[in-house]
TITORBA-69847 format. One record per residue (C-alpha): x, y, z; residue in three letters. Coordinates in steps of 0.02 Angstrom, whole numbers, padded with zeros to 5 digits. Layout:
<atoms>
- u:v:w:resn
- X:Y:Z:ALA
...
</atoms>
This chain:
<atoms>
- u:v:w:resn
- 00010:-00004:00017:UNK
- 00082:00159:-00052:UNK
- 00075:00310:00079:UNK
- -00088:00410:00082:UNK
- -00127:00579:00178:UNK
- -00307:00653:00241:UNK
- -00268:00834:00137:UNK
- -00349:00970:00213:UNK
- -00358:01084:00043:UNK
- -00427:00935:-00064:UNK
- -00529:00848:00088:UNK
- -00501:00681:00023:UNK
- -00365:00546:00077:UNK
- -00218:00578:-00060:UNK
- -00060:00466:-00122:UNK
- 00061:00559:-00060:UNK
- 00203:00609:-00198:UNK
- 00338:00710:-00144:UNK
- 00405:00867:-00287:UNK
- 00598:00776:-00269:UNK
- 00578:00613:-00257:UNK
- 00657:00539:-00117:UNK
- 00655:00710:00013:UNK
- 00530:00782:00090:UNK
- 00491:00992:00140:UNK
- 00400:01003:00268:UNK
- 00366:01142:00390:UNK
- 00279:01146:00563:UNK
- 00181:01284:00669:UNK
- 00281:01315:00799:UNK
- 00242:01429:00968:UNK
- 00236:01610:01008:UNK
- 00362:01605:01148:UNK
- 00273:01700:01282:UNK
- 00240:01563:01409:UNK
- 00266:01376:01434:UNK
- 00184:01261:01270:UNK
- 00047:01168:01365:UNK
- -00012:00995:01327:UNK
- -00130:01042:01170:UNK
- 00019:01123:01080:UNK
- 00150:00946:01127:UNK
- 00017:00851:01026:UNK
- 00021:00943:00868:UNK
- 00217:00955:00884:UNK
- 00221:00745:00932:UNK
- 00103:00736:00771:UNK
- 00224:00848:00669:UNK
- 00367:00734:00774:UNK
- 00287:00560:00721:UNK
- 00257:00606:00526:UNK
- 00439:00662:00502:UNK
- 00493:00500:00592:UNK
- 00372:00396:00495:UNK
- 00447:00481:00317:UNK
- 00609:00427:00392:UNK
- 00553:00259:00413:UNK
- 00503:00260:00241:UNK
- 00657:00310:00172:UNK
- 00632:00500:00145:UNK
- 00765:00618:00186:UNK
- 00653:00760:00292:UNK
- 00682:00951:00287:UNK
- 00584:01004:00420:UNK
- 00564:01179:00475:UNK
- 00459:01248:00647:UNK
- 00453:01413:00657:UNK
- 00476:01509:00821:UNK
- 00343:01669:00842:UNK
- 00443:01782:00939:UNK
- 00380:01933:00902:UNK
- 00154:01996:00919:UNK
- 00039:02068:01054:UNK
- 00087:01927:01172:UNK
- 00287:01917:01172:UNK
- 00269:02124:01186:UNK
- 00163:02139:01318:UNK
- 00241:01994:01423:UNK
- 00406:02100:01420:UNK
- 00306:02255:01435:UNK
- 00234:02185:01597:UNK
- 00416:02124:01667:UNK
- 00520:02281:01631:UNK
- 00634:02177:01514:UNK
- 00685:02185:01315:UNK
- 00582:02070:01187:UNK
- 00739:01975:01163:UNK
- 00770:01921:01358:UNK
- 00597:01870:01371:UNK
- 00532:01778:01232:UNK
- 00730:01677:01238:UNK
- 00662:01636:01434:UNK
- 00517:01525:01337:UNK
- 00612:01484:01204:UNK
- 00758:01376:01301:UNK
- 00594:01297:01386:UNK
- 00498:01246:01217:UNK
- 00688:01163:01185:UNK
- 00699:01068:01362:UNK
- 00534:01026:01346:UNK
- 00537:00941:01144:UNK
- 00705:00868:01231:UNK
- 00605:00769:01394:UNK
- 00467:00715:01258:UNK
- 00596:00634:01153:UNK
- 00542:00757:00996:UNK
- 00690:00740:00878:UNK
- 00752:00917:00835:UNK
- 00682:01007:00677:UNK
- 00804:01047:00534:UNK
- 00801:01220:00584:UNK
- 00681:01338:00706:UNK
- 00674:01512:00603:UNK
- 00652:01661:00712:UNK
- 00523:01806:00645:UNK
- 00641:01937:00740:UNK
- 00763:01888:00642:UNK
- 00673:01893:00466:UNK
- 00625:02043:00445:UNK
- 00719:02101:00304:UNK
- 00648:01957:00216:UNK
- 00454:02010:00281:UNK
- 00470:02199:00222:UNK
- 00546:02153:00034:UNK
- 00379:02006:00033:UNK
- 00265:02156:00099:UNK
- 00321:02268:-00036:UNK
- 00316:02145:-00191:UNK
- 00121:02123:-00137:UNK
- 00083:02315:-00095:UNK
- 00171:02311:-00304:UNK
- 00043:02177:-00368:UNK
- -00102:02273:-00290:UNK
- -00138:02146:-00165:UNK
- -00113:02254:-00008:UNK
- -00143:02438:00031:UNK
- -00106:02557:00189:UNK
- -00228:02610:00307:UNK
- -00202:02715:00468:UNK
- -00126:02581:00572:UNK
- -00032:02481:00473:UNK
- -00011:02384:00309:UNK
- -00154:02251:00250:UNK
- -00197:02103:00137:UNK
- -00362:02135:00024:UNK
- -00443:01941:00032:UNK
- -00547:02016:-00106:UNK
- -00408:02031:-00236:UNK
- -00382:01854:-00209:UNK
- -00509:01731:-00271:UNK
- -00471:01580:-00228:UNK
- -00471:01653:-00008:UNK
- -00572:01522:00071:UNK
- -00497:01366:-00025:UNK
- -00414:01311:00116:UNK
- -00563:01301:00248:UNK
- -00718:01329:00132:UNK
- -00758:01507:00190:UNK
- -00829:01611:00075:UNK
- -00790:01791:00068:UNK
- -00947:01810:-00028:UNK
- -01078:01766:00116:UNK
- -00967:01894:00251:UNK
- -01067:02039:00256:UNK
- -00946:02201:00246:UNK
- -00955:02274:00418:UNK
- -00940:02128:00518:UNK
- -00808:02068:00616:UNK
- -00725:01889:00580:UNK
- -00576:01865:00696:UNK
- -00414:01842:00619:UNK
- -00287:01894:00716:UNK
- -00245:02030:00843:UNK
- -00239:02155:00733:UNK
- -00395:02136:00616:UNK
- -00470:02293:00578:UNK
- -00666:02330:00663:UNK
- -00735:02353:00471:UNK
- -00646:02233:00367:UNK
- -00598:02068:00351:UNK
- -00429:02098:00274:UNK
- -00280:02067:00380:UNK
- -00131:02151:00419:UNK
- 00040:02127:00346:UNK
- 00149:02245:00447:UNK
- 00085:02346:00606:UNK
- 00108:02528:00615:UNK
- 00194:02565:00782:UNK
- 00085:02633:00934:UNK
- 00133:02662:01103:UNK
- 00074:02503:01182:UNK
- 00236:02445:01076:UNK
- 00361:02531:01171:UNK
- 00511:02474:01111:UNK
- 00477:02358:01001:UNK
- 00495:02417:00800:UNK
- 00584:02414:00679:UNK
- 00606:02565:00540:UNK
- 00578:02515:00349:UNK
- 00549:02590:00201:UNK
- 00344:02519:00228:UNK
- 00354:02614:00389:UNK
- 00413:02598:00577:UNK
- 00320:02460:00635:UNK
- 00320:02262:00660:UNK
- 00250:02106:00559:UNK
- 00079:02045:00585:UNK
- 00079:01839:00612:UNK
- 00054:01787:00435:UNK
- 00163:01867:00355:UNK
- 00312:01764:00481:UNK
- 00254:01589:00429:UNK
- 00246:01618:00232:UNK
- 00431:01718:00235:UNK
- 00511:01596:00356:UNK
- 00433:01446:00253:UNK
- 00454:01481:00080:UNK
- 00653:01559:00123:UNK
- 00698:01377:00167:UNK
- 00604:01264:00070:UNK
- 00559:01336:-00084:UNK
- 00389:01427:-00147:UNK
- 00304:01280:-00157:UNK
- 00340:01120:-00047:UNK
- 00282:00958:-00013:UNK
- 00192:00972:00192:UNK
- 00135:01106:00299:UNK
- 00047:01041:00483:UNK
- -00024:01131:00628:UNK
- -00184:01136:00718:UNK
- -00367:01098:00659:UNK
- -00374:01284:00716:UNK
- -00251:01367:00627:UNK
- -00323:01305:00465:UNK
- -00440:01469:00486:UNK
- -00390:01647:00465:UNK
- -00203:01561:00488:UNK
- -00166:01451:00353:UNK
- -00290:01530:00248:UNK
- -00199:01707:00259:UNK
- -00041:01590:00228:UNK
- -00094:01538:00058:UNK
- -00182:01689:00009:UNK
- -00022:01781:00036:UNK
- 00098:01692:-00057:UNK
- 00016:01634:-00187:UNK
- -00015:01815:-00227:UNK
- 00154:01861:-00202:UNK
- 00220:01704:-00323:UNK
- 00066:01642:-00414:UNK
- 00145:01462:-00379:UNK
- 00045:01328:-00260:UNK
- 00100:01360:-00097:UNK
- 00086:01170:-00012:UNK
- 00051:01015:-00096:UNK
- -00008:00937:00066:UNK
- -00110:01018:00208:UNK
- -00112:00904:00366:UNK
- -00205:00982:00527:UNK
- -00204:00883:00708:UNK
- -00379:00890:00805:UNK
- -00415:00979:00962:UNK
- -00354:00881:01146:UNK
- -00487:00887:01288:UNK
- -00444:00901:01441:UNK
- -00576:00748:01546:UNK
- -00685:00789:01423:UNK
- -00670:00985:01428:UNK
- -00604:01110:01333:UNK
- -00415:01165:01413:UNK
- -00456:01303:01527:UNK
- -00367:01385:01660:UNK
- -00529:01426:01742:UNK
- -00605:01253:01751:UNK
- -00444:01197:01826:UNK
- -00375:01063:01693:UNK
- -00242:01168:01583:UNK
- -00078:01117:01598:UNK
- 00080:01119:01549:UNK
- 00202:00984:01520:UNK
- 00271:01069:01688:UNK
- 00129:01029:01789:UNK
- 00108:00842:01738:UNK
- 00294:00819:01777:UNK
- 00292:00882:01955:UNK
- 00144:00772:01975:UNK
- 00256:00631:01958:UNK
- 00212:00577:01792:UNK
- 00350:00484:01655:UNK
- 00378:00599:01524:UNK
- 00366:00456:01392:UNK
- 00184:00406:01472:UNK
- 00134:00571:01410:UNK
- 00226:00563:01251:UNK
- 00121:00374:01229:UNK
- -00049:00448:01266:UNK
- -00005:00599:01145:UNK
- 00008:00478:01014:UNK
- -00093:00330:01054:UNK
- -00243:00439:00975:UNK
- -00277:00450:00768:UNK
- -00214:00641:00725:UNK
- -00395:00696:00662:UNK
- -00475:00623:00818:UNK
- -00523:00732:00967:UNK
- -00390:00662:01110:UNK
- -00483:00673:01267:UNK
- -00333:00688:01404:UNK
- -00371:00635:01562:UNK
- -00274:00592:01728:UNK
- -00340:00394:01732:UNK
- -00284:00395:01539:UNK
- -00101:00455:01597:UNK
- -00092:00315:01728:UNK
- -00140:00173:01587:UNK
- 00000:00246:01454:UNK
- 00108:00240:01603:UNK
- 00081:00056:01640:UNK
- 00078:00040:01430:UNK
- 00271:00097:01428:UNK
- 00320:00011:01569:UNK
- 00253:-00157:01492:UNK
- 00346:-00119:01336:UNK
- 00513:-00085:01413:UNK
- 00491:-00227:01512:UNK
- 00458:-00344:01369:UNK
- 00611:-00249:01266:UNK
- 00722:-00274:01439:UNK
- 00664:-00475:01425:UNK
- 00712:-00471:01245:UNK
- 00877:-00404:01270:UNK
- 00912:-00518:01447:UNK
- 00856:-00696:01332:UNK
- 00955:-00827:01309:UNK
- 00961:-00990:01247:UNK
- 01064:-01081:01137:UNK
- 00918:-01205:01059:UNK
- 00843:-01218:00873:UNK
- 00757:-01049:00762:UNK
- 00578:-01050:00787:UNK
- 00497:-01044:00620:UNK
- 00343:-00947:00701:UNK
- 00446:-00819:00759:UNK
- 00497:-00746:00599:UNK
- 00308:-00761:00564:UNK
- 00245:-00656:00704:UNK
- 00373:-00535:00660:UNK
- 00335:-00510:00483:UNK
- 00137:-00488:00538:UNK
- 00153:-00371:00648:UNK
- 00302:-00275:00534:UNK
- 00173:-00263:00392:UNK
- 00003:-00240:00508:UNK
- 00112:-00085:00598:UNK
- 00170:-00023:00393:UNK
- 00009:-00036:00322:UNK
- -00091:00051:00460:UNK
- 00023:00186:00454:UNK
- 00018:00214:00251:UNK
- -00161:00223:00275:UNK
- -00141:00412:00354:UNK
- -00028:00355:00515:UNK
- -00178:00265:00576:UNK
- -00097:00230:00741:UNK
- -00241:00169:00839:UNK
- -00238:00021:00721:UNK
- -00040:00008:00707:UNK
- -00013:-00030:00884:UNK
- -00130:-00162:00910:UNK
- -00017:-00257:00796:UNK
- 00129:-00209:00908:UNK
- 00058:-00296:01061:UNK
- -00008:-00429:00980:UNK
- 00169:-00499:00932:UNK
- 00222:-00446:01096:UNK
- 00088:-00561:01186:UNK
- 00142:-00694:01064:UNK
- 00341:-00678:01107:UNK
- 00308:-00662:01276:UNK
- 00244:-00850:01284:UNK
- 00390:-00916:01176:UNK
- 00495:-00831:01311:UNK
- 00404:-00913:01450:UNK
- 00419:-01091:01373:UNK
- 00598:-01045:01322:UNK
- 00535:-01107:01130:UNK
- 00639:-00965:01055:UNK
- 00828:-00941:01013:UNK
- 00951:-00798:01040:UNK
- 00964:-00764:00886:UNK
- 00753:-00763:00884:UNK
- 00759:-00635:01016:UNK
- 00876:-00535:00923:UNK
- 00768:-00519:00758:UNK
- 00643:-00486:00870:UNK
- 00716:-00328:00975:UNK
- 00771:-00252:00794:UNK
- 00594:-00236:00757:UNK
- 00561:-00149:00918:UNK
- 00699:-00022:00884:UNK
- 00636:-00020:00697:UNK
- 00429:00015:00791:UNK
- 00529:00118:00904:UNK
- 00602:00226:00774:UNK
- 00431:00308:00747:UNK
- 00362:00308:00922:UNK
- 00512:00378:00996:UNK
- 00479:00293:01193:UNK
- 00660:00280:01209:UNK
- 00676:00090:01189:UNK
- 00817:00105:01111:UNK
- 00927:00158:01288:UNK
- 00843:00010:01364:UNK
- 01039:-00092:01397:UNK
- 01057:-00283:01435:UNK
- 01072:-00310:01633:UNK
- 01228:-00279:01678:UNK
- 01217:-00349:01853:UNK
- 01082:-00419:01993:UNK
- 01088:-00429:02165:UNK
- 00955:-00527:02296:UNK
- 00961:-00440:02454:UNK
- 00833:-00516:02602:UNK
- 00696:-00382:02646:UNK
- 00605:-00450:02797:UNK
- 00624:-00621:02743:UNK
- 00582:-00621:02571:UNK
- 00697:-00601:02430:UNK
- 00720:-00448:02334:UNK
- 00808:-00425:02166:UNK
- 00908:-00254:02130:UNK
- 00952:-00274:01944:UNK
- 01084:-00137:01906:UNK
- 01086:-00069:01690:UNK
- 01215:00063:01659:UNK
- 01216:00104:01830:UNK
- 01383:-00023:01953:UNK
- 01329:-00086:02095:UNK
- 01336:00047:02254:UNK
- 01320:00014:02411:UNK
- 01216:00184:02462:UNK
- 01108:00172:02320:UNK
- 01067:-00029:02400:UNK
- 01039:00048:02568:UNK
- 00914:00195:02502:UNK
- 00815:00039:02406:UNK
- 00783:-00069:02538:UNK
- 00722:00080:02641:UNK
- 00629:00139:02503:UNK
- 00548:-00061:02471:UNK
- 00530:-00066:02671:UNK
- 00438:00119:02654:UNK
- 00317:00060:02516:UNK
- 00292:-00089:02602:UNK
- 00205:-00007:02769:UNK
- 00109:00096:02624:UNK
- 00213:00232:02669:UNK
- 00206:00323:02513:UNK
- 00268:00494:02568:UNK
- 00435:00424:02639:UNK
- 00469:00283:02459:UNK
- 00446:00431:02359:UNK
- 00575:00564:02455:UNK
- 00700:00420:02431:UNK
- 00652:00397:02250:UNK
- 00652:00593:02219:UNK
- 00835:00597:02302:UNK
- 00877:00474:02177:UNK
- 00818:00552:02052:UNK
- 00901:00716:02090:UNK
- 01079:00608:02078:UNK
- 01022:00553:01877:UNK
- 00965:00374:01949:UNK
- 00785:00305:01907:UNK
- 00721:00171:01977:UNK
- 00568:00072:01907:UNK
- 00480:-00054:02012:UNK
- 00449:-00242:01934:UNK
- 00363:-00395:01994:UNK
- 00507:-00460:02135:UNK
- 00631:-00310:02139:UNK
- 00689:-00169:02072:UNK
- 00782:-00094:01915:UNK
- 00903:00047:01929:UNK
- 00954:00145:01786:UNK
- 01060:00295:01745:UNK
- 00947:00430:01694:UNK
</atoms>
């Protein structure tokens, strides 16, 4: 089966054919760096990461560009409120964003362009639109006239003729009250403080939409393969990107538009007033593991709404643990018997099912069961010693292949380096060390923690776990003992 995506532009699934064979040029709408990103944002970023990873799994070379919006009303308000420069303010949240994506094992994009570093190109872009008659000056800025672009609405389905003159259509924070046109360049006013650029088109700053058109076409070309973002960006942001880009170049802007659906929290829209608003850091502070958060965000189909609940997150945590335990068991398995021909059949069935599902518009809910079915069948052979060490190696290679898409860190699991069996209250308890040398101090704390756990003194047990974590030691409870791993 060929790779197919649902294209928002055409409203149907289409076979994916990049402009240049073997290469994919992709743009992902990135963060506005005025605050810590929330889990709804990370659904979009993980979707883009899965897409990029699967394209690479299929053998494509991917040029991935993700922008950082570091000048807009929110960033200016924030910097003025704190009495610091725009650059100092946005750099804090840009740094946090990069820390967060590393935590979630999101592969870095090829380039992260920032709006403030492309003012010259933005000005030139606006000048061309003015020369071609698509843009005009008004009292407070330079605007794009959507009625001058006949194809306006082709992405979102908005019909310009049905919009009543004078009605407000919220497009961005720079909208005019009396028209549907959007700002390309906002002239300076007192609320902007010291944020402005002196340019040929006037003293001011760029509009939001123009930033993405300029940065995407600079690095990917006037026409490129894929553009992604959340469904909330279809209108007006992506509609406006198309209009201004195609008005300037006269060429198709993007061939495949892919949009991920909203994330709900406990069945409701995320809102600080409802108390269901979470940043990644909020969830980590609650003790949730990063890969459990990643797994939950990737496990639903990207075009389906995802209900993010703490119950689902705990379930995801257990699932990730079981995946890691399976890989650990495969790595530690030793049996020099004959190869089991059934293993090859199971491997091939899982591989084919996983790929066929993801070829169909990244259908992750259909792909994952093939992985778990394989694990269930192989576990039976492991427990009965009905497969060889070579069989186990082939299963391990396939799990790493799957994880090159899932990104759950299964490649970081190592063979058990050492085990120590200790006695706790008359029961045998196994401490297995992975990438960590056996250590008497660690052993002492692990035993102390286990005693607290058996007394259900969870607070004291968690304090020991956190002390070890700060030292770079991760504890994972397993049947009959604990796994000690270096962070």
